[in-house]
C-alpha positions in Angstrom: -78.0 108.2 -127.3 -80.9 110.3 -126.9 -83.3 109.1 -129.8 -81.2 111.8 -128.9 -79.9 111.8 -132.4 -78.4 115.5 -132.5 -80.1 117.7 -135.0 -78.6 120.1 -137.0 -81.4 123.0 -134.8 -79.8 121.2 -132.1 -75.5 122.1 -133.1 -77.0 125.7 -134.0 -78.4 126.5 -130.5 -75.6 124.8 -128.7 -73.2 127.2 -131.0 -75.8 130.3 -129.9 -75.3 129.5 -126.1 -71.4 128.8 -126.8 -71.0 131.9 -128.1 -72.9 133.8 -125.9 -70.8 132.5 -122.5 -67.6 133.5 -124.9 -69.2 137.0 -124.7 -68.6 136.7 -121.2 -65.0 136.3 -121.5 -62.6 139.7 -120.4 -59.4 138.9 -122.7 -59.5 139.5 -126.7 -57.5 136.2 -127.2 -58.9 134.0 -124.6 -62.6 135.3 -126.0 -61.7 134.3 -129.5 -60.1 130.8 -128.6 -63.6 130.0 -127.1 -65.3 131.4 -130.3 -62.8 129.1 -132.4 -63.7 126.2 -130.2 -67.5 126.6 -130.9 -67.1 126.4 -134.1 -65.2 123.6 -134.2 -67.6 121.8 -131.9 -70.6 123.2 -134.4 -68.3 121.5 -137.2 -68.1 118.5 -135.4 -71.8 118.7 -134.5 -73.2 119.1 -137.8 -70.8 116.8 -139.0 -72.7 114.1 -136.6 -75.8 115.3 -138.0 -75.0 114.5 -141.8 -74.0 111.2 -140.2 -76.4 109.8 -138.3 -78.9 110.9 -141.4 -76.0 108.8 -143.6 -76.7 105.6 -141.3 -80.6 106.4 -141.0 -80.6 106.4 -145.3 -78.5 103.2 -145.3 -80.3 101.2 -142.9 -84.2 102.2 -144.4 -82.7 101.3 -147.7 -81.8 97.8 -146.7 -84.8 96.9 -145.1 -86.8 97.8 -148.0 -90.0 100.5 -148.6 -92.5 98.7 -146.2 -93.6 100.6 -143.8 -92.8 99.6 -140.1 -96.6 98.4 -138.6 -96.4 95.9 -136.3 -99.6 94.8 -135.3 -100.5 96.2 -132.0 -103.2 94.5 -130.1 -104.0 95.8 -125.9 -104.4 92.5 -124.7 -100.9 92.1 -125.3 -99.7 94.7 -123.0 -99.7 94.8 -118.9 -101.4 97.1 -116.4 -98.3 97.7 -114.6 -95.0 97.5 -115.7 -92.7 95.6 -113.1 -89.4 94.8 -115.3 -86.9 94.9 -112.4 -83.8 96.0 -115.5 -86.3 98.7 -116.0 -88.4 100.2 -113.9 -90.3 102.8 -115.3 -91.8 104.3 -111.9 -93.4 107.7 -111.8 -90.6 110.1 -110.1 -87.8 108.2 -111.4 -85.2 110.3 -112.9 -82.9 108.1 -114.8 -79.0 109.3 -115.7 -77.3 107.4 -118.0 -73.3 108.8 -118.7 -70.3 106.8 -120.6 -67.0 108.0 -122.5 -67.1 107.4 -126.3 -64.5 108.2 -128.6 -66.2 112.2 -129.3 -66.2 112.3 -125.1 -68.7 112.2 -122.3 -72.0 110.9 -123.1 -75.0 112.2 -120.6 -78.4 111.7 -121.1 -81.2 112.5 -118.7 -84.8 111.4 -118.3 -87.8 111.8 -116.1 -91.2 109.3 -115.2 -93.9 111.2 -115.1 -97.0 110.3 -113.5 -98.6 111.3 -116.7 -100.1 108.4 -119.5 -101.8 108.6 -123.1 -103.6 105.5 -124.7 -101.7 105.2 -128.0 -103.7 103.1 -130.2 -105.5 101.3 -127.4 -102.4 100.9 -125.0 -101.8 102.9 -122.0 -98.7 104.4 -122.0 -96.4 106.1 -119.6 -94.8 110.0 -120.5 -91.4 109.7 -120.3 -90.4 113.2 -120.4 -86.1 113.9 -121.6 -84.3 116.3 -120.4 
């Protein structure tokens, strides 16, 4: 999910946040359990980072060393997004949830009113939350 490949800095940030929450737990036994869970979650997140990195490296190796550089022809793009299965209407928020082997996955993104010109094509700016 989330192109949201977990990053090691994201894993560390999540860990620091979890430890901060642990500091607010009264009782040394529960606080210690919280810290141990935070540490285990960090370890799992870092393993996920490593696994994703290895998978990306394997794909890159199979595809070869040439850069991905498809020809972009602005005339081949439409001015209005009218895909009924993926309507990117400005102001819309999308929330996706699903159960995976690692637990509940939750992703959110917001379709902004902003656009950016990329290689001569006007593109809608999407904000991942």
